[in-house]
C-alpha positions as CSV (number, residue, x, y, z in Angstrom):
1,M,51.7,111.8,40.7
2,S,49.5,109.9,38.2
3,K,48.4,111.4,34.9
4,I,45.2,110.6,33.1
5,G,44.4,111.9,29.6
6,K,41.3,112.4,27.6
7,F,38.1,110.8,28.7
8,S,37.8,109.0,25.3
9,S,41.1,107.2,26.0
10,F,40.9,106.8,29.7
11,K,42.9,104.0,31.3
12,K,42.6,102.7,34.8
13,T,45.5,103.7,37.0
14,S,46.5,102.3,40.4
15,T,49.0,105.1,41.2
16,H,48.1,106.9,44.4
17,R,49.7,109.6,46.4
18,T,49.5,108.0,49.8
19,G,51.5,108.6,52.3
20,A,40.0,85.1,67.6
21,S,40.3,81.3,68.2
22,T,37.5,78.8,67.4
23,T,36.3,75.9,69.5
24,S,34.8,72.9,67.7
25,V,31.6,71.4,69.3
26,N,29.2,68.7,68.3
27,S,26.8,70.8,66.2
28,E,24.1,68.2,66.1
29,A,24.0,68.1,69.9
30,T,24.1,71.8,70.5
31,R,22.2,73.3,67.6
32,A,18.5,73.9,68.2
33,P,16.3,72.4,65.5
34,I,14.7,74.9,63.1
35,S,11.0,74.4,62.7
36,S,9.3,74.3,59.3
37,A,7.2,77.3,60.4
38,A,10.4,79.3,61.0
39,N,11.7,78.3,57.6
40,R,8.5,79.5,56.0
41,S,8.7,82.8,58.0
42,R,12.3,83.4,56.8
43,A,11.3,82.7,53.2
44,K,8.4,85.2,53.5
45,S,10.8,87.9,54.9
46,R,13.1,87.7,51.8
47,P,12.1,90.2,49.1
48,P,11.0,88.4,46.0
49,Q,13.4,88.6,43.0
50,K,12.1,90.7,40.2
51,P,11.8,88.6,37.0
52,R,14.1,89.8,34.2
53,P,12.3,91.5,31.2
54,E,12.2,89.7,27.9
55,N,14.4,92.4,26.3
56,P,16.6,93.8,29.0
57,V,18.4,97.0,28.0
58,I,20.9,99.4,29.5
59,V,20.9,103.1,28.7
60,L,24.1,105.0,29.3
61,F,23.5,108.8,29.6
62,N,26.0,111.6,29.9
63,K,24.0,113.9,32.2
64,P,24.6,117.6,31.8
65,F,24.9,120.0,34.7
66,D,21.6,121.3,36.2
67,V,19.5,118.3,35.0
68,L,17.4,116.4,37.5
69,C,17.9,112.7,37.8
70,Q,14.2,111.9,37.3
71,F,11.6,112.0,34.5
72,T,9.1,114.5,35.8
73,D,9.3,117.8,37.7
74,E,6.4,120.0,38.7
75,A,8.6,123.1,38.7
76,G,9.4,122.7,35.0
77,R,13.1,122.1,35.4
78,Q,15.0,119.9,33.0
79,T,14.7,116.2,33.6
80,L,15.8,112.9,32.0
81,K,12.6,113.1,29.8
82,D,14.1,116.0,27.9
83,F,17.0,113.8,26.7
84,I,15.9,110.1,26.9
85,P,12.9,108.9,24.9
86,V,13.3,105.3,26.0
87,A,10.3,103.9,27.9
88,D,10.3,101.9,31.1
89,V,13.9,102.4,32.2
90,Y,14.9,103.6,35.6
91,A,18.1,105.0,37.0
92,A,20.4,102.6,38.9
93,G,21.6,105.1,41.5
94,R,21.3,108.9,41.3
95,L,23.5,111.8,40.2
96,D,23.0,115.2,41.9
97,R,21.5,118.0,39.9
98,D,24.8,119.9,40.1
99,S,26.9,116.9,39.0
100,E,27.6,115.7,35.5
101,G,28.5,112.5,33.7
102,L,27.5,108.9,33.6
103,L,24.0,107.8,34.6
104,L,23.0,104.2,34.0
105,L,19.3,103.4,33.4
106,T,17.8,100.0,32.9
107,N,14.5,98.0,32.7
108,D,16.3,95.1,34.5
109,G,15.3,95.2,38.1
110,Q,17.9,92.6,39.1
111,L,20.7,94.6,37.6
112,Q,19.4,97.8,39.1
113,A,19.4,96.2,42.6
114,K,22.9,94.8,42.1
115,L,24.3,98.2,41.2
116,T,22.7,100.1,44.0
117,Q,23.0,97.6,46.9
118,P,26.0,98.6,49.2
119,S,26.8,94.9,49.8
120,Q,27.7,94.5,46.1
121,K,30.5,97.1,46.4
122,T,30.1,98.3,42.9
123,F,32.9,100.9,42.4
124,K,32.1,104.3,40.8
125,T,34.8,106.5,39.4
126,Y,34.5,110.3,39.7
127,W,36.6,113.1,38.2
128,V,36.6,115.8,40.8
129,Q,37.9,119.4,40.4
130,V,38.7,120.8,43.9
131,E,39.8,124.1,45.1
132,G,43.5,124.3,46.1
133,E,46.2,121.7,45.9
134,P,45.6,118.7,48.2
135,S,48.6,117.6,50.2
136,D,49.8,114.0,50.6
137,E,48.2,114.1,54.0
138,A,44.8,115.1,52.5
139,I,45.0,112.4,49.8
140,N,45.9,109.8,52.5
141,A,42.9,110.8,54.6
142,L,40.5,110.3,51.6
143,C,42.1,107.0,50.8
144,N,41.8,105.7,54.4
145,G,38.4,107.1,55.1
146,V,37.1,110.3,56.8
147,E,34.6,110.8,59.5
148,L,31.4,112.5,58.2
149,K,28.2,113.3,60.0
150,D,26.7,109.9,59.0
151,G,29.8,107.9,59.9
152,M,33.2,106.9,58.7
153,T,33.6,106.4,54.9
154,L,35.0,103.2,53.5
155,P,38.5,103.3,52.1
156,A,38.6,105.0,48.7
157,K,41.0,105.0,45.8
158,V,42.2,108.6,45.2
159,C,44.9,110.1,43.0
160,V,45.8,113.4,41.4
161,M,45.1,113.4,37.6
162,S,45.8,115.8,34.8
163,S,43.0,118.1,33.7
164,P,40.7,116.0,31.5
165,D,39.8,117.0,27.9
166,I,36.1,117.4,28.5
167,W,33.1,119.5,27.5
168,P,32.7,123.0,28.9
169,R,30.2,123.3,31.8
170,I,27.3,125.7,31.3
171,P,27.4,127.9,33.4
172,P,31.2,127.8,33.9
173,V,32.7,126.9,37.3
174,R,33.4,129.9,39.4
175,E,37.1,129.8,40.2
176,R,39.0,132.2,42.3
177,K,41.9,133.6,40.3
178,A,44.3,133.6,43.3
179,I,43.6,130.0,44.3
180,P,44.7,127.1,42.0
181,T,42.5,124.1,41.4
182,T,43.3,120.3,41.2
183,W,41.6,117.4,39.5
184,L,41.3,114.2,41.4
185,E,40.2,110.7,40.4
186,V,38.1,109.3,43.2
187,Q,36.8,105.7,43.3
188,I,34.2,104.7,45.9
189,C,31.9,101.8,46.4
190,E,29.4,103.6,48.6
191,G,26.5,105.9,47.6
192,R,25.8,108.3,50.4
193,N,24.2,111.6,49.7
194,R,26.7,114.0,48.2
195,Q,29.5,111.8,49.6
196,V,32.4,112.9,47.3
197,R,31.6,116.6,47.9
198,R,31.5,116.1,51.6
199,M,34.7,114.1,51.6
200,T,36.8,116.7,49.8
201,A,35.3,119.5,51.9
202,H,36.3,117.5,55.0
203,V,39.9,117.7,54.1
204,G,39.8,121.4,53.2
205,H,39.3,121.2,49.4
206,P,35.7,122.0,48.3
207,T,34.5,120.4,45.1
208,L,34.0,122.8,42.2
209,R,33.0,120.3,39.6
210,L,32.1,116.7,39.8
211,I,31.9,114.2,36.8
212,R,31.0,110.5,37.2
213,Y,33.1,108.7,34.6
214,K,32.4,105.0,35.4
215,I,30.0,102.7,37.1
216,G,31.3,99.1,37.5
217,Q,32.2,98.0,34.0
218,W,30.4,100.8,32.1
219,C,32.0,104.2,31.4
220,L,31.5,107.3,29.4
221,D,34.1,106.6,26.7
222,D,33.4,109.2,23.9
223,L,29.7,109.7,24.7
224,P,29.0,113.4,24.3
225,N,27.5,115.4,27.1
226,G,23.7,115.4,26.8
227,E,23.6,112.2,24.6
228,Y,22.7,108.6,25.4
229,K,23.2,105.2,23.9
230,V,21.2,101.9,24.4
231,I,22.9,98.6,25.0
232,S,21.0,95.4,24.6
233,T,21.8,92.7,27.3
234,A,19.5,90.0,25.9
235,K,21.3,86.6,25.5
């Protein structure tokens, strides 16, 4: 069983509880020529790359519970605007209203696309409090992939961790006194809707609290809940 300490001194751990031939042919003789019109058509079909801004920035935000991952809301609920006064930045990926932790915003469209495109396989690390004590079989299932309504999940990196030293959630998590809880570190490179919650529920351990700790190379470190910091990426 791996143990992870405070979020301010987090270290990556790799400890997990886990239980056709080719025929060569003359390509010049068999390959059909591609017309210049086809080439132009392919070029047109590719989405144009967004130019990088003159002063690209990254905003790291520790999103509190019950805050919407958008800047406006007609219903008057709390949004990013209540916390982040930085103009012209947009979230690279989303974080559910009932989830907490790291949200990355940027004015760099290329970086935003890189972090959100599934083909880039950017890993995100979550700290997940689940109901009950997952067995080795349940951990193995999460690691190998589980069948959800929208298909099989890709292999994940999952391990049991010690309770992190983090901010209190408001309101507190509703725990059942007779049932213990367990913290898991879950790393995935997908971004399906409420994926981690659905994965843990699939193996019989509903998620009680979910905190995103890391996106690619960026992590919370000692960033307080509800606070943000700006990183300049200009060269």
